[in-house]
N, C-alpha and C positions, 0 to 999 in steps of 0.2 A: 064570427069571432076569432079574434087575432091570437095564434099562441105564441106566448113570449118564450125564447130558449134562452136560457141562462148557461154560462159557463164556469167553470171553478178553477182557479189556478191552483199551483202546488201550496201546499201548508209549508211552514218552517221546518216542519219534523221530517216531512218528504223529502225536502231540500237537504237537510242534513244526512239523511239515510242514503240519499244518491251520492252524496259527496263522500260518505264515509265509505261506500262501497268502491267507488271510484278510487280511493287511497289504498285500500286493499289491493286492488287489481293492480296499481301501479307499484305497490311495494313488491310485487311478485315478478312483475313483467320488467321493470328498470333493472332490477339486479342481472336477471338472467338475459336480458338484452346486453348488458355491461360486461358480463362473462362471454358472452359470444365476440364480442369487438375485441376484448383481451385475448381470448383464445386465437381469433385471427391475426391481431398483431404479433403474438409470441409465435404463431406459424411462419409468418412472413420472416421474423427475426431467425428463425431457426434455418431457413433457406440460405439467409445471405451468410450466417455463419457457417453452414455447410459448404460454401462454395470457397470462403475465406479458410476453412480448416484444410481443404484439399490443395489449395497454394500452399499453405504452410508446409504440408508433407512434400509436396513438390520442391520447394526451395531448401528445405532441410536435407534431402536426399541430394540435391544437386551442388549443395554449397557447405559441405559438412565442417569444412574449416573457418567458415563465418557464421558463427551463433546468431541466431534470430533473437534481438532483444526488445523489439517494437513493430509494430504494424506498420509503421512508415518504411520499413527496409522492403515490403513488400511492393511497393510502389516505386522506391528509388531504383530497383532492381527489375522492375517491368514486369514482375510475376501479376501484379492488378494495375488497372489503368486509374484506379484512384483509391483513398484511402475508405477502407470498408467500414460501414456505420450502420446501426440499426435502423431500420426506417422509421421506427417511432420513437426516436428521441433517447434510447440509452446510450450508455458508453460501453464501446467495444475495449477489452483489455486483455493483453496476450499474458495467458497463463503458463508459466514453465512448464517444461514434461518432469512427470515425476514417475512414481513406482507403478501408477495405473495408465500412464500415456508414455509412449514412446518419442512423441514429438510435442511441442508447446501447442496449446489449443485457444480458441480465441472464446470468451465471455461476454457477456452483456449485464450489465449493470440493472436493467429492468428484467429481463425473460430468463438469463441463465449464465451462471457464473460458476464453471469447473474449478475444482481446486480450492473452492472459497467455503468457510463455515457459514450457517444459516443466518450468523450476524454481518455477511459481507465482510469477512476478513480472510486473508491468506495467511498461512503459518507455516513452521517448520519446527520441531522438537527434536530432531535428528536421531529417535528412537529406531529410525530404518536402518541407520549405519552409515549413511551416505549423505552427500551434501548436491544430489540431483537439483536441479534447477538455479542453481547458484553459479556466476561466472567469476571464477577467480583470476584475478591479473597479478597476483602474488604467489610466491611458491611456497609459503609458510603457512599451509591450511591444512587440517585433517579433523576427521571426524572420529572420535573416541569415546567409549562410554557413554553414549547419548547425548556427548555435547560437541560442540564445533570449537577447535581450538585456532588460535591465531598466534603466530610465532611458536618459538620451542623454548626450551629451557637454555637455550644459547642466544634467545633474542629473535629479532624480527628485521625482515629486508625492509629498506625505508618505505616503499609505498607497497605494502603487503595488505591488498584489498581484495575484496570480494561484494558481489552485488547480486541482489534478488528482486523480482518484480517487474514491470513493465515501466518503462520511459514515458509511457501517456499517463502514469497515474500524476493526480495533481495535489488534492488535500487529503490528508490521511494521518492517523496515528501509528507511531511506531512503538511497540513496547517489548522489552526482552529482559533477560535476567544475564548478568554479566560479571566476571570475578577476574579482576587483575593479578593473577597468580604470584607473579614476581617481575623485577623490572627495578633498576636505579637509573639516575641521571636523567637523560631525555627521553622518555618511554611514555606509554599510554596507549588509550585505545580510542576509536572515534565511530560514530554512528552517521552514515551518509543518509542524506535524502534529496530529493530532486536531482538524481546522479543521471546524467547523460554523457555518450562520447566515451566510455569507460577507459580506453587507451589514453587519449586526450581530455581526460576528465574536466566537465563542469559540474558542479555539485555544491550542495552545501552541507557541513558538519558539524555535530556536537562532540566536542572534544574532552574525553576525562583524562585530564593531562596533569599529573602530579610533577612533570619536570617545569612547568610555565609558571615562573613565580616561586620560585623555590626559597625556603623549605615547605612551603604551605602546599603550593601547587593550586591550578584553577579549574573552573569549568568554562569553556569556550564554544562561542558560534562562531564559524569562519565560512568565508565562501572561497570555492576552490575555481578557477580559471585556468584552463589548459594544463591542469594537474598541478598547478602552483597555489599555494597557501596565501590569501590574502590577510590584510591586516584583520584583528578580531572584530567581528560587527557587535560582540557583547562579551564581556568577561568579568567572573567574579571569583575573587579568593577563596579556598574552602576555608571551613571554620578552623579555628586552632586546635590541633591534635588530632585532625582527621586521620583515620587508617584508610590508606588507599590499597594497598596490597593484601589479598588473602580474604577479602570478604566480599560475598557476593552482594551485587547490588541489582534493583530492578530501575531499568532507565525506562522513560517514557517521554516521546518526543510527539508534539502535536503541532502539525503543518496545516495552516490555513491562512489561505490569501497569501499576503507578504509578511505575515505575522509567525515567529517560531517559539514554543515554550518547551523547556526542558525542566522534568523531574527527576530525582534521583531519591531511591528509597528511604535512606537515612538523613537526608536534610529534611526535618520536621516530618518524619513519616510518610514521604514522598507525597502528601496531599497540599503542600504548599509550594507555588512556582520558586523554581531554582534558580531559572535563568531566563529572560526573553530577549529576542533580536526581531528585527524586521529588516527585510530587503527585497526588491521586485524584480530582480535580474532572471531567474529561474522560476517557470509557472509550472512546470511538471519534470518527471522523472523517477526513477526506483530507489530502493533503500540500497544500503550496503553496510559495511564493516570494514574497520581498517585497525592493524596495531603497526606500530614502529619501535625504533631503537630498540634496547633489553627487553622490551614488553614479551610476556606470555600471558594470554588472556583465554578464557573460557567463554562461550555465549549457548545460552539455551531460551527455549520457549520463547522465540521470536514470533511476534504478531503483528501485521498490520492491517488495520482497519479502517474502512472507507468513512471519513467523517459525514456525519448527517447534517 
């Protein structure tokens, strides 16, 4: 008599149980694997930054009269053979020296950004009593009482400028509190962005300008080419009766691609766009401040945030 053998496949319930178990294992293993990969990437980036920081220290020691304003200088002066970069796609940015760092340091947008807050921002409120990290190209700047003052009671030198940040910055938002303390005639303050080549300046600027279109005054976007102001990219007159002097404003400038937007606190509460302009000449650069003419102004709570 022949014996018939039978075989039984998996039931649907058994298949579902196996799939569920595999899902649980994957939910544990995959995050740990990704964490391991990210840790390896971070370690490789740390090594690259370490080499760059050593070259920055060497450069600063040997070139005390030529401040390091961007990482490209390390290549141009042959301290490095090529532009340093994160092996895994992060953006390297030069962070200025501060009270905790004798020399500038290099940070990475993905793995480590010294001198920045948790929300990827660089800031200065001048509570430390100094303007370390700023590059002043005008003589009329001082820190007093936790604020940064441009100009004096007697006015400002015409190109009274100061700069903060890295010339490799691209898209970002600048926010600050500013008070045009006094001034008459041709005077005002400006906020630079995408600023390069500080002595022969190429940049954009948002100007808070009571002297343009008197007696009302205007808000203006301009382009700066080789330190020379170009015709306004955009301009809007201030409202009738606008108070320029002695009132602190919050200024916000959003720089994204070839579009620039400015907000002023007491123009519809700062929530409505004050002025917008477009230009594609400059794609990167740091931020800065300017006063001119008879202007005496204060600046505080400056924050530069990377656009997400």
